[in-house]
Residue, then its C-alpha position, 0 to 999 in steps of 0.5 A: m790165911s787159911l780157913q777150914c769148913a766146918h761142913c766139908y773140913k776143906h781148907f780154903s783161903i779167904a781170897k777164894v771167898t766169893e759170897s758173904r753176908g752180914k757185917g761186923l761180927s755177924v759176917e758170914v762166908q760161904c765155903p767155896h767147895c760145898a757152899a755152907w754158910l760159915g760164921h764166928n761165935k759172936t760171944l767169943a769175938l766180944i771176949k777176945i776184943s774185950g780182953f785185948y783192949g783191957g790188956v792195952i788200957a791196963a798197960l797204958a795205966a801201968y806206964f803213965v800212973d805210978d804205983v799201980a803196977h801191983i794191980t795192972t800186971p795181973l790185969m795184963i797177964l789175965a788179958v793175954i790169957v783171955v785173948g789166947l784162950s778165946h782165939i784158940m776156941d774161936h773157929l768157924k761154925m756152920v750156920e747153914a748147911p748147903e742145899d743139896d745136903a738139906s734135900i738128901n737129909n729130908q728124903 
């Protein structure tokens, strides 16, 4: 999987990431090219996870419970839309600029 840095716009592989900090949804990685710290939007990640599990629960309910297809089918469609849109919108954002840029901007 390839990531794109929000600071230098260069692509890099997850395997090339050597520095990271945080855990779970708060994990941040350091770009191997420019040393900027990058992270994902936590709100979009929560929306994506909620949509996925909401769709799974609706699918299981439709399979095991009789006469709920009129409710679960729109819920599954909505879950697919929510997961798709939040996945498209969720990209790396710059959390902390590299130290070199900070010294240039202060002059």
